[in-house]
MIFIFI-486376 format. One line per 10 residues: number of its first residue (from 0); their letters; for each residue x, z, y of C-alpha. Coordinates in Angstrom, 3 decimals. Example, Ala and Ser with C-alpha at 12.3 -4.5 7.8 and 13.67 -1.06 7.14 Angstrom:
// residues 2
0> as> 12.300:7.800:-4.500; 13.670:7.140:-1.060
***
This chain:
// residues 296
0> margmlddsd> 0.566:-195.229:13.255; 2.118:-195.372:9.553; 5.959:-196.149:9.535; 7.462:-199.090:8.039; 8.041:-198.815:4.343; 11.648:-199.399:4.358; 13.061:-197.801:7.204; 16.973:-197.660:7.865; 18.476:-194.244:6.411; 18.408:-191.866:9.077
10> dihplfagap> 14.603:-192.032:9.146; 13.615:-191.108:5.760; 12.188:-188.431:3.165; 14.537:-185.698:1.854; 13.387:-186.953:-0.867; 15.077:-189.827:-0.900; 18.014:-188.735:0.284; 21.099:-191.224:-1.088; 18.487:-193.933:-2.291; 20.410:-196.802:-3.518
20> kttefkklrk> 20.297:-199.388:-0.808; 19.542:-202.593:-3.020; 16.854:-204.994:-3.070; 15.707:-204.410:-6.203; 15.520:-200.639:-5.737; 13.715:-201.695:-2.697; 11.337:-203.351:-4.535; 10.855:-200.726:-7.158; 10.176:-198.267:-4.279; 7.708:-200.627:-2.605
30> rlvqnvreav> 5.624:-201.206:-5.829; 5.848:-197.693:-6.521; 4.356:-196.763:-3.213; 1.336:-199.377:-3.083; 0.303:-198.428:-6.868; 0.074:-194.502:-5.868; -1.734:-195.646:-2.696; -3.632:-198.111:-4.524; -4.917:-194.966:-7.308; -5.521:-193.264:-4.103
40> ehygmverta> -7.721:-195.239:-2.214; -9.343:-197.167:-5.087; -10.723:-193.265:-7.113; -11.282:-191.573:-3.933; -8.704:-188.795:-4.074; -8.684:-187.345:-0.428; -11.704:-185.677:0.186; -13.354:-184.930:3.102; -13.471:-181.104:4.102; -16.358:-179.786:5.560
50> dgtrpkwlvc> -14.455:-178.316:8.560; -12.021:-181.205:9.023; -9.070:-179.549:7.964; -6.629:-181.452:5.926; -6.503:-180.815:1.834; -3.902:-179.193:0.134; -2.590:-179.807:-2.955; -0.536:-178.311:-5.504; 1.949:-181.235:-7.113; 2.791:-179.867:-10.370
60> lsggkdsytl> 6.484:-180.311:-11.277; 7.873:-179.824:-14.725; 11.277:-181.574:-13.960; 11.006:-184.500:-15.875; 10.702:-188.353:-14.502; 7.162:-188.942:-14.061; 7.068:-185.652:-11.678; 9.994:-186.370:-9.829; 8.513:-189.860:-9.567; 5.106:-188.599:-8.290
70> lailhelqwr> 6.864:-186.009:-6.100; 9.062:-188.036:-4.140; 5.812:-191.186:-3.691; 3.521:-188.618:-2.844; 6.267:-186.909:0.451; 6.725:-190.977:0.939; 3.313:-191.802:1.277; 2.698:-188.300:3.888; 6.072:-189.114:5.333; 4.866:-192.349:6.442
80> gmlpvdllac> 1.215:-191.041:7.726; -0.723:-192.614:4.670; -1.701:-189.910:2.847; -3.042:-186.803:5.317; -2.856:-184.055:2.629; -0.286:-181.206:2.916; 1.150:-180.783:-0.352; 2.707:-177.776:-2.102; 5.549:-178.266:-5.146; 4.825:-175.861:-8.116
90> nldqgqpgfp> 6.648:-175.418:-11.359; 5.340:-173.214:-13.608; 7.976:-171.886:-15.914; 7.160:-170.966:-19.472; 9.764:-169.474:-21.031; 11.252:-172.104:-22.974; 14.463:-171.367:-24.924; 17.156:-173.055:-22.396; 14.987:-174.043:-19.093; 17.812:-174.225:-16.741
100> atvlpaflee> 15.470:-171.958:-14.121; 17.318:-172.391:-11.611; 17.739:-176.340:-10.829; 14.269:-176.952:-9.736; 14.441:-173.954:-7.037; 17.968:-175.433:-6.330; 16.715:-179.163:-5.846; 13.020:-178.661:-3.718; 15.097:-176.033:-1.191; 17.916:-178.274:-0.539
110> rgvphrieyq> 15.334:-180.814:0.461; 12.658:-179.014:2.229; 10.039:-179.200:0.113; 7.558:-176.065:0.108; 6.897:-174.881:-3.631; 5.926:-172.206:-5.396; 8.033:-171.385:-8.613; 5.750:-168.897:-11.463; 7.081:-167.973:-14.619; 4.783:-167.092:-17.008
120> dtysvvvdki> 5.700:-166.678:-21.076; 3.722:-168.638:-22.518; 5.926:-169.954:-25.196; 6.242:-166.670:-26.815; 1.898:-166.919:-27.026; 2.064:-170.022:-28.577; 5.147:-169.404:-30.684; 2.780:-166.545:-32.011; -0.716:-168.276:-32.231; 0.797:-171.868:-33.989
130> pqgrtfcalc> 1.701:-171.983:-37.747; 5.320:-173.024:-38.297; 5.465:-177.090:-38.872; 2.361:-177.163:-36.125; 3.199:-178.707:-33.073; 2.715:-176.606:-29.638; 1.338:-179.277:-27.147; -2.075:-178.940:-27.308; -2.416:-175.245:-26.691; 0.440:-175.293:-24.499
140> srlrrghlyr> -1.180:-177.169:-22.357; -4.709:-175.433:-22.126; -2.239:-172.014:-21.011; 0.001:-173.845:-18.361; -3.434:-175.676:-16.798; -5.224:-172.255:-16.556; -2.382:-170.905:-14.883; -2.033:-174.136:-12.871; -5.893:-173.769:-11.642; -5.128:-169.946:-10.935
150> lareegcsav> -2.063:-170.386:-8.557; -4.181:-173.729:-6.721; -6.771:-171.050:-5.824; -4.011:-168.252:-4.517; -2.248:-171.265:-2.544; -6.015:-172.178:-1.212; -5.106:-176.125:-2.891; -8.385:-177.845:-3.540; -6.693:-180.107:-6.332; -4.100:-179.632:-9.040
160> vlghhrddil> -1.967:-183.147:-9.105; -0.042:-183.796:-12.523; 2.317:-186.983:-13.053; 0.130:-188.794:-15.626; 1.226:-192.833:-15.436; -0.383:-195.612:-16.866; 0.915:-195.263:-20.583; 0.035:-192.212:-20.582; -3.472:-193.191:-19.983; -3.577:-195.983:-22.619
170> etffmnlfhg> -1.544:-193.275:-25.284; -4.336:-191.098:-24.855; -7.222:-193.591:-24.866; -5.477:-195.283:-27.993; -4.923:-191.843:-29.559; -8.861:-191.313:-29.279; -9.864:-194.387:-30.777; -7.149:-193.809:-33.651; -8.050:-190.136:-34.459; -10.899:-188.890:-32.057
180> grlatmppkl> -13.514:-191.465:-33.063; -14.521:-191.949:-29.252; -13.536:-194.203:-25.899; -11.848:-191.926:-23.956; -8.867:-190.990:-22.213; -7.493:-189.472:-19.218; -9.267:-190.001:-15.739; -7.588:-190.270:-12.780; -9.701:-187.654:-10.823; -12.044:-184.868:-12.770
190> vneegdlfly> -13.809:-181.621:-11.439; -12.293:-178.605:-13.728; -15.243:-176.518:-15.890; -15.257:-174.335:-13.165; -16.425:-176.323:-10.325; -13.938:-175.570:-7.826; -10.956:-177.902:-8.173; -9.981:-181.098:-8.729; -7.446:-182.836:-10.673; -5.780:-185.940:-9.705
200> rplahvaead> -3.413:-188.238:-11.304; -2.106:-190.511:-8.592; 0.187:-192.127:-11.018; -2.553:-193.919:-13.091; -1.464:-197.462:-12.038; 2.104:-196.590:-12.406; 4.261:-197.705:-15.583; 6.163:-195.795:-17.280; 8.765:-197.869:-17.050; 9.226:-197.880:-12.921
210> cekfanamqy> 8.913:-194.177:-13.408; 12.070:-194.033:-15.422; 14.319:-196.193:-13.207; 13.089:-194.684:-10.197; 14.151:-191.555:-11.636; 17.495:-192.601:-13.062; 18.042:-194.426:-9.437; 17.283:-191.096:-8.190; 19.624:-189.465:-10.078; 17.022:-186.432:-10.135
220> piipcdlcgs> 18.079:-183.718:-12.401; 16.124:-184.121:-15.312; 14.737:-181.410:-17.487; 13.995:-182.769:-21.047; 10.488:-182.112:-22.571; 11.539:-181.362:-25.656; 13.095:-177.559:-24.974; 10.605:-175.954:-27.690; 11.589:-178.909:-30.229; 8.135:-179.649:-30.874
230> qdglqrqqvk> 8.251:-183.457:-30.253; 9.196:-184.534:-33.081; 6.272:-186.881:-35.141; 3.238:-186.123:-32.770; 0.218:-189.080:-33.046; 1.300:-190.054:-29.355; 4.638:-190.823:-30.325; 3.284:-193.807:-33.301; 0.796:-194.431:-30.720; 3.683:-195.396:-27.979
240> qildgwekns> 5.474:-197.371:-30.735; 2.399:-199.389:-31.644; 2.004:-199.716:-27.808; 5.896:-200.669:-27.379; 5.836:-203.239:-30.460; 2.472:-204.995:-28.819; 4.311:-205.066:-25.004; 7.647:-206.752:-27.263; 5.420:-209.215:-28.887; 3.616:-209.842:-25.836
250> pgrrqvmfra> 5.018:-208.962:-22.492; 2.392:-207.321:-20.150; 0.156:-206.447:-22.736; -0.160:-202.928:-21.870; -1.358:-204.225:-18.129; -4.308:-206.064:-19.892; -5.139:-202.953:-21.424; -5.520:-200.773:-18.725; -7.352:-203.617:-16.361; -9.676:-203.648:-19.655
260> lmnarpshll> -10.275:-199.467:-18.955; -11.500:-200.438:-15.563; -13.609:-203.124:-16.685; -15.962:-201.333:-19.104; -19.352:-203.626:-20.248; -21.654:-200.225:-21.417; -24.153:-203.333:-22.968; -21.966:-204.661:-25.007; -20.576:-200.911:-26.769; -22.321:-199.304:-29.030
270> dpklfdfagl> -23.322:-195.915:-27.122; -27.219:-195.687:-26.424; -26.232:-192.907:-23.840; -24.417:-195.299:-21.852; -27.293:-198.455:-22.388; -30.595:-198.376:-23.094; -30.529:-200.508:-26.178; -34.296:-199.233:-27.262; -35.864:-200.100:-24.403; -34.135:-203.073:-23.859
280> erstrdaatd> -36.952:-206.410:-24.024; -37.568:-210.366:-24.474; -38.752:-211.946:-20.954; -42.508:-211.909:-20.885; -42.461:-215.599:-19.811; -43.965:-218.068:-22.271; -40.965:-220.037:-23.643; -43.870:-223.146:-24.581; -44.383:-224.242:-21.052; -40.539:-223.874:-19.955
290> dvpdln> -38.618:-227.336:-19.432; -37.288:-228.686:-22.955; -33.985:-230.142:-22.347; -32.982:-233.452:-23.536; -31.009:-233.046:-26.759; -30.258:-236.760:-27.119
***
């Protein structure tokens, strides 16, 4: 049976040790748990294994606010008996200058979280391949993803779990819209190209602001995402500024737009691969025999 969501401090996962006892924080924590549980159930992230064993997830931990939130909430759900999977936290140290390599191992060991730390110097590869002045993110992400898939296979995991939240998904949608000429975004669940691993985004329904509030309240040791110095001037930052402006002028706009991504109508778009416009036909009934309404 699932345990109560807000038990006393003597019945709490170590990842929540020292959590604020304020009503505001309890509401935030409950909202995060509800959002993640909703996404896990809505997109069918807990697979049924053929032999009845529990699936195992590789939970990617970068040291940013989002991945800390992801790790804590997944363990909260598991702790409460609401997520029947095994969790393995994983950090891929990519060799960025200034990366504090001891922070995450110490954090995970202190809290008794099963984990694997992997060092792969992808930073040098990216610097060598990307011309000066260009951003590293795309190639860096591809190299990181390849290593994470390898690690998942080595550890017997069926899924790689990432910390992208609702705002990441919205920003990606608008980046594709403005710069890619397509309607697409980060899906909450997909299968990799090789077909042997799932990729999950359980924070799909979680607002970035909630991740920030949660990580700050828990005082997690945040590692910045700008260690390589390649973040300035990105298209994503421009899109984020646009969305921030819309949200400021019309609070709740982000959530309305996100709901739209869950309410697509192919017949009201323009892609003939999604809807058979050519095969669309008028009614064959004889309109002349229909009752004519009284327009007087």
